C-alpha positions as CSV (number, residue, x, y, z in Angstrom):
1,M,-47.8,-42.8,-3.9
2,D,-45.4,-40.4,-3.3
3,N,-43.7,-40.4,-0.3
4,R,-43.5,-43.9,-0.5
5,A,-41.6,-44.9,2.0
6,E,-42.2,-42.2,5.1
7,F,-45.6,-43.0,4.1
8,I,-44.9,-47.5,5.1
9,K,-42.6,-45.5,8.0
10,N,-45.9,-43.2,9.3
11,N,-48.2,-46.5,9.3
12,M,-45.3,-49.0,11.2
13,G,-48.1,-48.5,14.7
14,L,-50.6,-50.3,12.5
15,V,-48.1,-53.2,12.5
16,H,-47.4,-53.4,16.0
17,T,-50.6,-53.2,17.0
18,C,-52.1,-56.9,15.0
19,A,-48.4,-58.0,16.1
20,R,-49.3,-57.8,19.4
21,K,-52.4,-59.8,19.4
22,F,-50.1,-62.9,18.3
23,K,-47.8,-62.1,20.7
24,D,-46.4,-64.8,23.3
25,K,-47.9,-67.8,21.1
26,G,-44.4,-69.7,20.0
27,I,-43.6,-67.3,17.5
28,D,-40.6,-64.0,18.1
29,Y,-41.8,-60.9,18.1
30,E,-39.6,-59.6,15.8
31,D,-40.6,-62.0,13.3
32,L,-43.7,-61.1,13.7
33,V,-43.1,-57.7,13.0
34,Q,-41.1,-58.9,10.1
35,A,-44.0,-61.0,8.0
36,G,-46.4,-57.1,9.6
37,N,-43.9,-55.1,8.1
38,L,-44.6,-57.8,4.6
39,G,-48.3,-57.0,4.9
40,L,-47.6,-53.0,5.2
41,I,-45.5,-53.3,2.1
42,K,-48.5,-55.0,0.2
43,A,-50.6,-52.6,1.4
44,V,-49.2,-49.7,0.3
45,D,-49.0,-50.2,-3.1
46,R,-52.2,-51.9,-4.0
47,F,-54.1,-49.0,-1.7
48,D,-56.3,-47.0,-3.5
49,N,-57.8,-44.2,-1.6
50,K,-60.3,-43.5,-4.3
51,K,-62.6,-46.1,-3.5
52,G,-63.1,-43.9,-0.4
53,L,-61.5,-46.5,2.3
54,K,-59.2,-45.3,4.9
55,F,-56.0,-46.4,4.9
56,S,-55.6,-48.2,8.1
57,T,-59.4,-50.9,7.3
58,Y,-57.5,-51.5,4.1
59,A,-53.8,-52.4,5.3
60,V,-55.1,-53.9,8.9
61,P,-55.9,-57.5,7.0
62,C,-53.3,-57.3,4.5
63,I,-50.8,-57.3,8.3
64,L,-52.7,-60.2,9.5
65,G,-53.2,-62.3,6.9
66,E,-49.2,-62.3,6.5
67,I,-48.8,-63.3,10.1
68,K,-51.2,-66.1,10.3
69,Q,-48.8,-66.8,7.3
70,L,-46.2,-67.3,9.1
71,F,-48.3,-69.7,12.1
72,R,-49.3,-71.3,9.0
73,S,-45.7,-71.7,8.3
74,N,-44.6,-72.7,11.3
75,G,-46.9,-75.6,12.0
76,I,-49.3,-75.5,14.7
77,I,-49.6,-71.8,17.5
78,K,-47.9,-72.6,20.5
79,V,-49.0,-71.6,23.8
80,A,-47.9,-69.7,26.3
81,R,-47.4,-71.7,29.8
82,N,-49.1,-69.1,31.9
83,L,-51.3,-68.8,29.2
84,K,-52.3,-72.8,30.0
85,E,-52.5,-72.2,33.6
86,L,-54.6,-69.4,33.1
87,S,-56.5,-71.5,30.4
88,I,-57.4,-74.6,33.3
89,R,-58.2,-72.1,36.2
90,A,-60.5,-70.6,33.5
91,N,-62.3,-73.4,32.1
92,K,-62.6,-74.4,35.9
93,I,-64.0,-71.2,37.1
94,C,-66.7,-71.2,34.4
95,F,-67.6,-74.9,34.8
96,D,-68.3,-74.6,38.6
97,Y,-69.9,-71.0,37.7
98,F,-72.1,-73.7,35.1
99,S,-73.1,-76.4,37.1
100,K,-74.3,-74.0,39.7
101,N,-75.8,-71.7,38.0
102,G,-76.8,-73.4,34.3
103,K,-75.7,-70.6,32.4
104,N,-72.2,-68.9,31.4
105,L,-70.4,-66.5,32.8
106,S,-69.4,-63.0,30.9
107,V,-65.8,-62.4,29.7
108,N,-65.9,-59.8,32.1
109,Q,-67.4,-61.9,34.8
110,L,-64.6,-64.4,34.5
111,A,-61.6,-61.8,33.7
112,T,-62.6,-59.9,37.7
113,L,-62.3,-63.6,39.1
114,L,-59.3,-64.8,37.8
115,E,-58.2,-60.8,37.8
116,V,-56.5,-60.0,34.2
117,S,-58.3,-58.2,31.4
118,P,-61.5,-59.1,29.2
119,E,-58.6,-59.4,26.8
120,S,-56.5,-62.5,28.3
121,A,-59.2,-63.6,29.7
122,A,-61.1,-64.4,26.5
123,L,-57.6,-65.7,25.4
124,A,-57.4,-68.1,28.0
125,L,-60.7,-69.4,27.2
126,N,-59.5,-69.7,23.4
127,A,-56.0,-71.5,25.1
128,G,-58.5,-74.5,25.8
129,V,-59.7,-74.8,22.2
130,P,-57.5,-77.6,20.9
131,T,-56.2,-76.3,17.4
132,L,-56.1,-78.5,15.0
133,S,-55.3,-76.7,11.7
134,F,-56.7,-73.6,10.0
135,S,-58.1,-75.6,7.8
136,T,-60.3,-78.9,8.0
137,F,-61.4,-81.1,5.2
138,D,-65.0,-81.3,4.4
139,F,-66.5,-84.3,4.2
140,N,-68.8,-83.7,1.6
141,E,-69.3,-84.9,-1.8
142,D,-66.5,-82.4,-2.6
143,S,-63.9,-84.6,-0.1
144,D,-60.9,-83.5,-1.6
145,K,-60.9,-79.8,-1.1
146,Q,-60.0,-78.2,1.9
147,R,-61.9,-74.9,3.5
148,D,-61.2,-72.9,6.5
149,I,-62.6,-73.6,9.8
150,P,-65.0,-71.3,10.9
151,C,-64.5,-68.5,13.4
152,E,-64.6,-64.5,14.4
153,T,-63.9,-61.8,11.8
154,F,-60.6,-60.6,14.0
155,D,-59.9,-59.3,11.1
156,E,-62.3,-56.9,11.1
157,K,-63.5,-56.5,14.5
158,L,-59.8,-55.1,15.4
159,S,-59.9,-53.0,11.8
160,E,-63.3,-51.2,13.0
161,K,-61.7,-50.9,16.8
162,I,-58.4,-48.9,14.9
163,A,-60.9,-46.8,12.8
164,L,-62.9,-45.5,16.1
165,K,-59.9,-44.9,18.0
166,Q,-59.4,-42.9,14.4
167,I,-63.0,-41.1,14.6
168,L,-62.7,-40.4,18.7
169,S,-59.2,-38.5,18.4
170,S,-61.3,-36.3,15.7
171,L,-64.4,-34.9,17.9
172,G,-64.6,-32.7,19.6
173,Q,-63.4,-32.5,24.1
174,R,-67.4,-32.2,25.0
175,D,-68.6,-34.7,21.8
176,K,-65.6,-37.1,23.2
177,A,-66.1,-37.0,26.8
178,I,-70.0,-37.9,25.8
179,I,-69.2,-41.0,24.3
180,I,-66.8,-42.2,26.6
181,L,-69.3,-41.4,29.9
182,R,-71.7,-43.7,28.2
183,F,-70.4,-46.2,26.2
184,F,-67.3,-46.8,28.0
185,R,-67.7,-46.1,31.3
186,N,-71.3,-46.8,31.5
187,Q,-73.1,-44.2,32.4
188,T,-76.5,-43.0,32.1
189,Q,-77.8,-39.9,30.2
190,A,-78.4,-38.2,33.4
191,K,-75.3,-38.6,34.7
192,T,-73.3,-37.5,31.7
193,A,-75.4,-34.0,31.8
194,E,-74.5,-34.2,35.1
195,I,-71.2,-34.5,35.1
196,L,-70.6,-32.3,31.9
197,G,-73.4,-29.7,32.9
198,M,-75.7,-30.3,30.1
199,S,-79.3,-31.5,30.7
200,Q,-80.5,-34.8,30.0
201,V,-82.2,-33.4,26.7
202,Q,-79.0,-31.6,25.5
203,I,-77.3,-35.0,25.8
204,S,-79.7,-37.2,24.2
205,R,-79.7,-34.8,21.2
206,R,-76.2,-35.2,21.0
207,E,-75.5,-38.6,21.3
208,K,-77.6,-38.9,18.6
209,I,-75.9,-36.8,16.2
210,I,-72.5,-38.3,17.5
211,L,-73.6,-41.8,16.8
212,N,-74.9,-41.3,13.0
213,F,-71.3,-39.0,12.4
214,I,-69.7,-42.2,14.2
215,K,-71.6,-44.3,11.4
216,E,-71.6,-42.7,8.6
217,K,-67.9,-42.1,9.3
218,L,-67.2,-46.7,9.7
219,T,-69.4,-47.1,7.1
220,K,-68.0,-44.6,4.7
């Protein structure tokens, strides 16, 4: 790859985006970045742009893989004291709510009650789950083999989130405003039309075009 060093430097933002997801979990941020840098370098050296993937979509799992390997080599993830305290509050609120209403709180509802961001609320809930290992034993016929514990596909979600941000930044101002109002601020088509000085029919048609464009870009 031409200008390899410059390309690595220009994509350092991916490393920091990934590293921040693991901040305050028992390993110094600088060490997280260093591990992420290794993943970025591997991604740069192995990336094949002929396959039609965005570099960020390919690189994020490589970066996260190296950061997770750092945790494996350092043992069980440590949970910061403030996160432990938040976790205790979160679980109590969830338990009380379920006892009274017979259903679970959504993450957004919990975040409101805790007066924190939805991301922090989700972290608090996860911190309350005992972490045994990144792998466990299968006590079936092949009991001597290890397998990964089933977990949420965080790598894929983060890759998609980064790719989506890139796509949104490429949209025109009006199209970007339509998507933000409709899907990030939960406005109706009628309200969006009123804000942007358009008709509801125009918003509906344009929205379909934009969503098809985003879908094509994400699945390309």
